[in-house]
C-alpha positions as CSV (number, residue, x, y, z in Angstrom):
1,M,0.0,0.0,0.0
2,A,1.4,3.4,-0.9
3,K,2.5,5.7,1.9
4,L,1.4,9.3,2.0
5,L,3.9,11.8,3.4
6,D,2.1,14.9,4.8
7,K,3.9,18.2,4.6
8,Q,7.5,17.2,4.2
9,R,10.2,19.6,5.4
10,Y,12.7,19.3,2.6
11,K,13.0,19.4,-1.2
12,C,14.4,17.0,-3.8
13,A,18.2,16.7,-4.4
14,L,18.0,19.2,-7.3
15,G,17.3,21.8,-4.6
16,A,21.1,21.8,-4.3
17,M,20.9,24.6,-6.9
18,Q,20.5,26.9,-3.8
19,T,23.8,25.6,-2.5
20,V,25.4,26.8,-5.7
21,Q,23.5,30.0,-5.6
22,A,24.9,30.8,-2.2
23,I,28.4,30.8,-3.7
24,T,29.3,34.3,-4.9
25,R,29.2,34.4,-8.8
26,A,28.5,30.7,-9.1
27,I,25.6,29.6,-11.3
28,P,23.7,26.3,-11.7
29,I,23.1,24.9,-15.2
30,L,20.1,22.7,-14.9
31,H,19.7,19.5,-17.0
32,S,16.1,19.0,-16.1
33,G,12.5,19.5,-17.1
34,P,11.1,23.1,-17.3
35,G,9.9,24.7,-14.1
36,C,12.2,22.9,-11.6
37,A,14.1,26.0,-10.7
38,Q,10.9,27.9,-10.0
39,K,9.3,25.2,-8.0
40,L,12.4,24.5,-5.9
41,S,13.4,28.1,-5.2
42,D,12.3,30.0,-2.1
43,S,10.1,33.1,-2.5
44,T,12.2,35.2,-0.2
45,G,15.9,35.9,-0.4
46,G,16.5,33.9,-3.5
47,S,17.0,36.6,-6.1
48,G,20.2,38.7,-6.6
49,Y,22.9,38.5,-9.2
50,F,21.8,35.1,-10.4
51,S,18.2,34.2,-9.6
52,P,16.3,30.9,-10.3
53,N,14.4,32.8,-13.0
54,I,17.5,33.0,-15.2
55,F,19.2,29.7,-14.4
56,P,20.2,28.1,-17.7
57,C,18.1,25.0,-18.2
58,T,17.8,22.4,-21.0
59,S,14.0,22.2,-20.4
60,I,14.0,18.6,-21.7
61,N,10.7,17.2,-23.0
62,E,9.1,14.0,-24.3
63,K,11.4,14.0,-27.4
64,D,14.5,14.1,-25.3
65,V,13.2,11.2,-23.3
66,V,13.1,9.1,-26.5
67,F,16.3,10.4,-28.2
68,G,18.3,11.7,-25.2
69,G,19.1,15.2,-24.2
70,V,22.9,15.3,-24.4
71,K,22.9,17.6,-27.5
72,K,20.6,20.0,-25.8
73,L,22.8,19.9,-22.7
74,H,25.9,20.6,-24.8
75,S,24.4,23.6,-26.5
76,T,23.0,24.9,-23.1
77,I,26.4,24.7,-21.5
78,D,28.1,26.3,-24.5
79,N,25.7,29.3,-24.6
80,A,25.8,29.7,-20.8
81,L,29.6,30.0,-20.9
82,K,29.3,32.7,-23.6
83,V,26.4,34.7,-22.2
84,I,26.6,34.5,-18.4
85,D,29.5,36.2,-16.5
86,A,30.2,33.8,-13.7
87,D,33.2,32.4,-11.8
88,L,31.9,28.8,-11.4
89,Y,29.4,26.9,-13.5
90,V,27.8,23.8,-12.0
91,V,25.7,21.4,-14.1
92,L,22.9,19.7,-12.0
93,T,20.9,16.8,-13.3
94,G,17.2,16.3,-12.6
95,C,15.2,13.0,-12.7
96,I,14.5,12.7,-16.4
97,P,18.1,12.7,-17.8
98,E,19.3,10.2,-15.2
99,I,16.4,7.9,-15.9
100,V,17.1,7.9,-19.6
101,G,20.8,7.6,-19.1
102,D,22.3,10.8,-20.4
103,D,26.0,10.8,-19.9
104,T,26.4,14.2,-18.2
105,Q,30.0,13.6,-17.2
106,E,31.0,13.0,-20.8
107,V,29.3,16.3,-22.0
108,V,31.0,18.3,-19.2
109,S,34.4,16.8,-20.0
110,E,34.1,18.4,-23.5
111,F,34.4,21.8,-21.8
112,D,37.7,21.3,-20.0
113,R,40.4,23.9,-20.0
114,I,42.0,22.7,-23.3
115,S,38.6,22.5,-25.1
116,Q,37.6,26.0,-23.9
117,Q,40.8,27.5,-25.0
118,E,40.5,25.9,-28.5
119,R,37.0,27.3,-28.9
120,F,38.2,30.7,-27.8
121,E,41.0,30.8,-30.3
122,E,38.8,29.4,-33.1
123,A,36.4,32.3,-32.5
124,G,39.3,34.7,-33.1
125,G,40.1,35.4,-29.5
126,D,43.6,36.5,-28.4
127,P,45.3,33.5,-26.7
128,G,46.8,35.9,-24.2
129,K,43.4,37.0,-23.0
130,F,41.9,33.5,-22.6
131,V,40.2,33.0,-19.2
132,Y,39.2,29.5,-18.1
133,K,35.7,29.1,-16.8
134,P,35.5,26.2,-14.2
135,L,32.7,23.8,-15.0
136,I,31.8,20.9,-12.8
137,Y,28.7,18.7,-12.5
138,A,26.7,16.9,-9.7
139,S,24.2,14.1,-9.9
140,T,21.2,15.6,-8.1
141,A,18.2,13.6,-9.4
142,G,15.2,13.9,-7.1
143,F,14.8,10.2,-6.6
144,K,18.4,9.9,-5.2
145,G,17.6,11.9,-2.0
146,N,16.6,15.3,-0.6
147,N,18.4,18.6,-0.9
148,Y,20.5,17.9,2.2
149,K,22.1,15.1,0.2
150,G,22.2,17.3,-2.9
151,H,24.1,19.9,-0.8
152,E,26.7,17.2,-0.1
153,Q,26.9,16.3,-3.8
154,I,27.9,19.9,-4.6
155,I,30.7,19.9,-2.1
156,D,31.9,16.5,-3.3
157,A,31.8,17.8,-6.9
158,I,34.1,20.7,-5.9
159,T,36.4,18.4,-4.1
160,D,36.6,15.7,-6.9
161,Q,36.5,17.9,-10.0
162,Y,38.1,21.2,-9.0
163,L,40.3,21.2,-6.0
164,K,43.9,19.8,-6.0
165,R,45.9,18.5,-3.0
166,S,48.4,21.0,-1.6
167,D,51.2,20.6,1.0
168,D,51.3,24.4,1.4
169,R,49.2,25.1,4.5
170,Q,48.5,28.5,5.9
171,K,48.9,28.8,9.6
172,G,45.6,29.3,11.4
173,L,43.4,29.0,8.3
174,V,40.2,27.0,9.0
175,N,37.5,26.0,6.5
176,I,34.1,26.3,8.2
177,W,31.2,24.2,7.0
178,A,27.7,24.4,8.5
179,D,24.2,23.5,7.3
180,V,22.4,24.0,4.0
181,P,22.1,27.5,2.6
182,Y,18.6,28.8,2.0
183,Q,17.1,25.6,3.6
184,D,18.3,27.2,6.8
185,L,16.8,30.7,6.9
186,F,19.6,31.9,9.1
187,W,22.5,30.4,7.1
188,L,24.2,33.6,6.2
189,G,24.1,35.2,9.6
190,N,25.1,32.0,11.4
191,I,28.2,31.4,9.3
192,R,29.3,35.0,9.6
193,E,29.0,34.7,13.4
194,L,31.0,31.5,13.4
195,E,33.6,33.3,11.4
196,K,33.7,36.1,13.9
197,L,34.1,33.8,16.9
198,L,37.0,32.0,15.3
199,S,38.6,35.3,14.4
200,E,38.4,36.4,18.0
201,I,40.5,33.5,19.2
202,G,43.2,34.2,16.6
203,L,42.2,31.8,13.7
204,I,41.6,32.7,10.1
205,P,38.1,31.5,9.0
206,N,37.5,30.5,5.4
207,T,33.9,29.9,4.1
208,I,32.6,29.6,0.5
209,F,29.0,30.7,1.0
210,G,27.6,34.3,1.2
211,Y,28.8,37.8,0.3
212,N,32.2,38.0,-1.2
213,R,33.0,34.4,-0.5
214,G,33.3,32.9,-4.0
215,I,36.0,31.2,-6.1
216,E,38.9,32.8,-4.3
217,N,37.8,31.2,-1.0
218,I,37.2,27.8,-2.8
219,D,40.8,28.0,-4.0
220,K,42.0,28.5,-0.3
221,I,40.4,25.2,0.8
222,P,43.4,22.9,0.2
223,H,45.6,25.3,2.2
224,A,43.7,25.2,5.4
225,E,45.1,23.5,8.5
226,F,41.8,21.8,9.1
227,N,38.1,21.7,8.3
228,L,35.6,22.6,11.0
229,L,32.2,21.0,10.5
230,V,29.4,22.4,12.6
231,S,26.5,20.1,11.9
232,P,25.0,16.9,13.4
233,W,25.4,14.9,10.2
234,V,25.2,17.0,7.0
235,S,28.7,17.0,5.2
236,V,30.3,14.4,7.4
237,R,30.9,12.4,4.2
238,N,32.4,15.5,2.6
239,M,34.9,15.9,5.5
240,K,36.0,12.3,5.2
241,K,36.5,12.7,1.5
242,M,38.5,15.9,1.9
243,E,40.7,14.2,4.5
244,K,41.4,11.3,2.1
245,K,41.8,13.2,-1.1
246,L,43.2,16.6,0.1
247,G,44.9,15.5,3.3
248,I,42.9,18.0,5.4
249,P,42.0,16.8,8.9
250,Y,38.6,17.8,10.3
251,L,37.0,18.6,13.6
252,H,33.3,17.6,13.8
253,Y,31.3,19.7,16.2
254,P,27.8,18.2,16.0
255,T,25.9,21.0,17.8
256,L,25.2,24.5,16.4
257,P,26.5,26.6,19.4
258,I,23.6,28.8,20.6
259,G,23.9,30.8,23.8
260,A,26.7,31.0,26.4
261,Y,27.0,27.4,27.6
262,E,27.4,25.7,24.2
263,T,29.4,28.6,22.6
264,S,32.0,28.6,25.3
265,K,32.3,24.9,25.0
266,F,32.6,25.2,21.3
267,L,35.4,27.8,21.5
268,R,37.4,25.7,24.0
269,E,37.1,22.6,21.8
270,V,38.0,24.4,18.6
271,G,40.8,26.2,20.3
272,A,42.3,23.0,21.7
273,F,42.1,21.3,18.3
274,A,43.9,24.3,16.7
275,G,46.5,24.6,19.5
276,V,45.4,28.1,20.6
277,D,46.6,29.3,24.0
278,E,44.0,28.5,26.6
279,Q,44.3,31.9,28.4
280,K,43.5,33.7,25.1
281,I,40.4,31.6,24.7
282,Q,39.3,32.1,28.3
283,K,39.7,35.9,27.9
284,V,37.4,35.9,24.9
285,I,34.9,33.7,26.7
286,E,34.8,35.9,29.8
287,E,34.2,39.0,27.8
288,H,31.3,37.5,26.0
289,E,29.8,35.7,29.0
290,N,29.9,38.8,31.2
291,Y,27.8,40.8,28.7
292,Y,25.6,37.8,28.0
293,Y,24.7,37.2,31.6
294,Y,24.3,41.0,32.2
295,L,21.5,40.9,29.7
296,I,20.0,37.8,31.2
297,E,20.0,39.2,34.7
298,R,18.1,42.3,33.5
299,Y,15.2,40.2,32.4
300,A,15.3,37.5,35.1
301,D,11.9,38.5,36.4
302,L,10.4,38.0,32.9
303,F,11.8,34.5,32.6
304,L,10.6,33.5,36.0
305,E,7.1,34.8,35.4
306,N,6.9,32.9,32.1
307,R,8.3,29.7,33.4
308,V,4.8,28.9,34.7
309,I,3.4,29.4,31.2
310,N,5.9,27.3,29.2
311,K,7.2,24.4,31.3
312,E,8.0,22.2,28.4
313,F,8.9,22.7,24.8
314,S,9.2,20.8,21.5
315,V,11.4,21.7,18.5
316,I,10.3,20.5,15.1
317,A,13.1,21.1,12.7
318,D,16.2,19.5,11.0
319,A,18.8,17.9,13.2
320,Q,20.8,21.1,13.4
321,Y,18.1,23.3,15.0
322,A,16.4,20.5,16.9
323,L,19.6,19.7,18.7
324,G,21.1,23.3,18.9
325,I,17.9,24.9,20.3
326,T,17.1,22.0,22.6
327,K,20.5,22.3,24.3
328,F,20.1,26.1,24.5
329,L,16.7,26.1,26.0
330,A,17.6,23.3,28.5
331,N,21.2,24.4,29.4
332,D,20.8,28.2,29.3
333,L,17.2,28.8,30.3
334,G,16.4,25.7,32.3
335,L,13.3,24.7,30.3
336,I,12.2,21.1,30.2
337,P,12.3,19.3,26.8
338,A,9.4,17.2,25.7
339,K,9.8,15.2,22.5
340,Q,12.0,16.7,19.9
341,F,11.2,16.0,16.2
342,I,13.9,15.7,13.6
343,T,12.5,16.2,10.2
344,D,15.4,16.2,7.7
345,D,15.3,12.4,7.0
346,T,18.6,11.9,8.8
347,P,20.4,8.8,7.4
348,K,20.1,5.8,9.7
349,E,23.9,5.5,10.1
350,Y,23.9,8.9,11.9
351,Q,20.7,8.6,14.0
352,A,22.3,6.9,17.0
353,A,25.0,9.5,17.3
354,V,22.4,12.3,17.1
355,R,20.3,10.7,19.7
356,E,23.3,10.5,22.1
357,E,23.7,14.3,21.7
358,F,20.2,14.9,23.0
359,K,21.2,13.1,26.2
360,K,24.1,15.6,26.9
361,L,22.0,18.2,28.7
362,N,22.7,19.9,32.0
363,Y,20.8,19.3,35.3
364,G,20.4,15.6,34.5
365,L,18.0,16.3,31.7
366,Q,17.6,14.2,28.6
367,A,15.5,14.7,25.5
368,D,13.6,12.1,23.5
369,A,14.6,12.6,19.9
370,V,12.1,11.3,17.2
371,F,13.2,11.0,13.6
372,E,10.0,11.7,11.7
373,T,9.3,13.2,8.3
374,D,5.5,13.0,8.3
375,S,3.8,16.1,9.7
376,Y,0.6,14.2,10.4
377,R,2.3,11.9,12.9
378,I,4.3,14.7,14.4
379,H,1.2,16.8,15.0
380,N,-0.7,13.8,16.6
381,E,2.1,13.2,19.0
382,I,2.2,16.9,20.0
383,R,-1.6,16.9,20.6
384,E,-1.4,13.7,22.7
385,H,1.5,15.0,24.9
386,D,0.8,16.7,28.2
387,Y,3.0,19.8,28.3
388,H,1.7,20.7,31.9
389,G,0.7,24.1,30.7
390,Y,0.9,26.0,27.4
391,P,3.4,24.3,25.1
392,L,6.3,26.2,23.6
393,I,6.6,25.0,20.0
394,L,9.5,26.0,17.8
395,G,9.1,24.7,14.3
396,S,8.1,25.4,10.7
397,Y,5.1,27.3,9.5
398,Y,3.2,24.0,9.5
399,E,3.1,24.2,13.4
400,K,1.4,27.6,13.6
401,E,-2.2,26.5,13.4
402,L,-1.5,23.5,15.6
403,T,0.1,25.6,18.3
404,E,-2.8,28.1,18.2
405,S,-5.3,25.3,18.8
406,L,-3.3,24.2,21.9
407,K,-3.0,27.9,23.1
408,G,0.7,27.6,23.1
409,N,3.5,29.9,22.2
410,Y,4.9,29.4,18.6
411,L,8.1,30.5,16.8
412,N,8.8,29.8,13.2
413,I,12.5,28.8,13.1
414,A,12.6,26.1,10.4
415,W,11.7,25.7,6.8
416,P,9.2,26.5,5.5
417,V,9.2,30.0,6.9
418,Q,6.3,32.2,5.9
419,D,5.9,34.7,8.7
420,K,9.4,36.1,8.9
421,V,11.9,37.9,6.7
422,V,15.6,37.3,7.5
423,F,18.4,39.2,5.8
424,D,21.4,38.3,8.0
425,D,19.9,37.5,11.4
426,F,21.3,34.6,13.2
427,Y,20.9,32.3,16.3
428,A,24.5,31.1,16.5
429,G,26.9,32.2,19.2
430,Y,26.4,34.4,22.3
431,T,24.6,37.1,20.4
432,G,22.5,34.6,18.5
433,G,21.3,33.1,21.8
434,I,20.2,36.6,23.0
435,R,18.3,37.1,19.7
436,L,16.6,33.8,20.1
437,I,15.6,34.7,23.6
438,E,14.2,38.0,22.3
439,D,12.2,36.2,19.7
440,I,10.7,33.6,22.1
441,Y,9.8,36.1,24.8
442,T,8.4,38.6,22.4
443,V,5.9,36.0,21.6
444,A,5.4,35.2,25.2
445,V,4.7,38.7,26.4
446,Q,2.1,39.2,23.6
447,R,-0.1,36.8,25.5
448,F,-0.7,39.5,28.1
449,N,-1.6,42.3,25.6
């Protein structure tokens, strides 16, 4: 009997086009049916220099299913290189070309450096002015997984097809990898805050996503002392591949640091891995914690008054936010976790490790983590649970109506987000924890108005 999946919280693997879009001056070339870019793009924050409305696309149809679409792909790539001014071109395959067996790798190989230069000179170009346009490809058919896995495919493609191993390492240079751009509404602000924190303890952060972080930063990747992965499971495979192919060791920190407790722990662990002086790290931590707790103390009465209202909470989000926010609310604010729902279809090989992280809470607390992609089941479990008062629900827009029916407090922190516009806001770090507190208690105090 067919299974119905109600209100899933992710897209198909071709949604990885947003990972490419997050790299400055990188553009996806879609080998797919018409309309995929429009359907998979988000309505807010997805325009800019290259928007989904202008992504080159083969727009394959029934004829291409019968005869193949490689000729159309070849011409689309050729024209994209001529017309679009980009620093990196990434061919992404949809379902149809992979089902019919189009050899995308073969077509892409026809546009290597030598072939591009030959075409340039045949067109009458000056050989001294030839500029190579990097072109790679990733297999992102929708039936192969969701956009979290598609994101990993993009990083693998960069590793396998573009980067070269180097023994020249820059002292203190650290590549930072976090969760999936655009799928995470706060991706830009979070990664900037992680950069800032590493800079404060004397390291040199390197990221490839966001403003002014394009091909130049990609070129720096092989020269880093190590990779820092801040994610429960996304990109673990990428880190292992880089370690094997490029010789770059990695530190896997599974929790997005939110608030004072986890961020201080994060800085100590990263600093120890990088060999940073402990006193320097402690000085940075003390400066941040002093101001953080100054702000907390000013609103202590508000927290105590609202503790009666929200005794227990649930987070319905991908593993990154379900884990990061659960630790923050329990460790920093002393709230009690009810069931926490992880909605990103976490691969089974990572689920046990993620569950263990939910047991690492202060005050002897533990959270029951449920891996579930079906909103119908999630909502039924929330309805059946006794929150001993008004529930605090942090999730996607799908939880808004449910929380209202339970007379709870609701905050939209996970995709899909339809009641919030985010430019570069963030929840990571000390400042991010304060911002999350502001958002939660802004909702709470509205109950009294």
